[in-house]
C-alpha positions in Angstrom: 5.1 -63.3 -76.1 1.5 -62.8 -75.1 0.1 -59.5 -76.0 -2.3 -57.3 -74.0 -5.4 -59.0 -75.4 -4.2 -62.5 -74.3 -3.2 -63.7 -77.8 0.1 -64.0 -79.6 1.0 -60.6 -80.8 2.5 -60.8 -84.4 4.5 -57.7 -83.6 5.9 -59.1 -80.4 9.5 -59.3 -81.7 9.2 -55.7 -82.7 7.8 -54.8 -79.3 10.7 -56.7 -77.6 13.1 -54.6 -79.7 11.4 -51.4 -78.6 11.4 -52.5 -75.0 15.1 -53.5 -75.1 16.1 -50.2 -76.7 14.2 -48.3 -74.1 15.8 -50.3 -71.3 19.2 -49.7 -72.8 18.5 -45.9 -73.0 17.5 -46.0 -69.4 20.5 -47.9 -68.2 22.9 -45.7 -70.3 21.1 -42.5 -69.2 20.5 -41.6 -72.9 17.0 -40.3 -72.6 17.0 -38.7 -76.0 17.3 -42.4 -77.3 14.2 -43.3 -75.2 12.3 -40.3 -76.8 13.4 -41.5 -80.3 12.0 -44.9 -79.6 8.7 -43.4 -78.5 8.6 -41.4 -81.8 9.3 -44.6 -83.8 6.6 -46.5 -81.9 4.2 -43.7 -82.7 5.1 -43.8 -86.4 4.7 -47.5 -86.4 1.3 -47.3 -84.7 -0.3 -44.6 -86.9 -0.7 -46.6 -90.1 -1.6 -49.9 -88.4 -3.8 -48.9 -85.5 -2.3 -51.9 -83.6 -3.8 -51.5 -80.1 -1.2 -53.8 -78.5 1.5 -51.6 -79.8 -0.5 -48.6 -78.6 -0.6 -50.1 -75.1 3.2 -50.7 -75.2 3.7 -47.1 -76.4 1.5 -45.7 -73.5 3.4 -47.8 -71.0 6.8 -46.6 -72.4 5.5 -43.0 -72.3 4.6 -43.5 -68.6 8.3 -44.1 -67.8 9.5 -41.2 -69.9 7.0 -38.9 -68.3 8.3 -39.9 -64.9 11.8 -39.1 -66.1 10.7 -35.7 -67.4 9.2 -34.9 -64.1 12.4 -36.0 -62.3 14.4 -33.5 -64.2 11.8 -30.7 -63.8 10.9 -30.7 -67.5 7.2 -30.1 -66.8 6.3 -28.8 -70.3 7.5 -32.0 -72.0 6.0 -34.2 -69.3 2.6 -32.6 -69.7 2.8 -33.0 -73.5 3.5 -36.7 -73.3 1.0 -37.1 -70.5 -1.8 -35.5 -72.6 -0.8 -37.9 -75.4 -0.9 -40.9 -73.2 -4.3 -39.9 -71.8 -5.7 -39.9 -75.3 -4.2 -43.3 -75.9 -5.8 -44.7 -72.8 -9.2 -43.5 -74.0 -8.6 -45.4 -77.3 -7.5 -48.5 -75.4 -10.5 -48.4 -73.1 -12.8 -48.2 -76.1 -11.0 -51.3 -77.5 -10.9 -53.3 -74.2 -13.0 -51.7 -71.6 -12.6 -54.5 -69.2 -8.8 -54.9 -69.3 -7.2 -54.4 -65.8 -3.8 -53.5 -67.2 -5.2 -50.5 -69.0 -6.9 -49.3 -65.9 -3.7 -49.8 -63.9 -1.8 -47.7 -66.4 -4.6 -45.1 -66.3 -4.3 -44.9 -62.5 -0.5 -44.5 -62.8 -0.8 -41.7 -65.3 -3.3 -39.9 -63.1 -0.8 -40.2 -60.3 1.8 -38.4 -62.4 -0.8 -35.7 -63.0 -0.5 -34.9 -59.3 3.2 -34.1 -59.7 2.3 -31.7 -62.5 -0.6 -30.0 -60.6 -0.2 -30.6 -56.9 -3.1 -28.3 -56.1 -5.4 -30.8 -57.8 -4.2 -33.7 -55.6 -7.8 -34.4 -54.3 -9.2 -34.7 -57.9 -6.4 -36.7 -59.4 -5.7 -38.8 -56.3 -9.4 -39.9 -56.2 -9.5 -40.7 -60.0 -6.2 -42.6 -59.7 -7.5 -44.7 -56.8 -10.7 -45.4 -58.7 -8.8 -46.5 -61.7 -6.6 -48.8 -59.6 -9.6 -50.2 -57.8 -11.3 -50.9 -61.1 -8.1 -52.7 -62.3 -8.1 -54.9 -59.2 -11.9 -55.6 -59.6 -11.3 -56.7 -63.2 -8.1 -58.6 -62.5 -7.6 -59.5 -58.9 -4.4 -61.3 -59.8 -3.0 -58.7 -62.2 0.5 -57.8 -60.9 0.6 -54.4 -62.5 -2.7 -53.4 -60.9 -1.3 -54.3 -57.4 1.9 -52.5 -58.2 0.2 -49.3 -59.2 -2.1 -49.4 -56.2 
């Protein structure tokens, strides 16, 4: 499995396990299991600083935040969104020219609109800018096109 940085990720089997557990939680509508996986991913990241794992975590948080918003749990959504925003900052310091990180940033900014609809002009503009940057950096990056 190729990691975010374009190299073989030594933790890819672990990442696949996390991804499959999140998928299973989604399919079975066991969102507390999804949250548990997010917590495990955070615990695994903290001692290692593995940026590929951090990206996987932020991406998994994106899905969980959308779920929280769908069930009107804005407080939890905002907490995870604030956490994911901080992770995106770290990831951009690590790989400032990675289109997938910008695509994820744009997606997270889009979720901000659902939390604060009155700030749609600000977050909508920032989201569009992040998505455009993603496409500029990676015109063939599927995730960038999807988020646009």
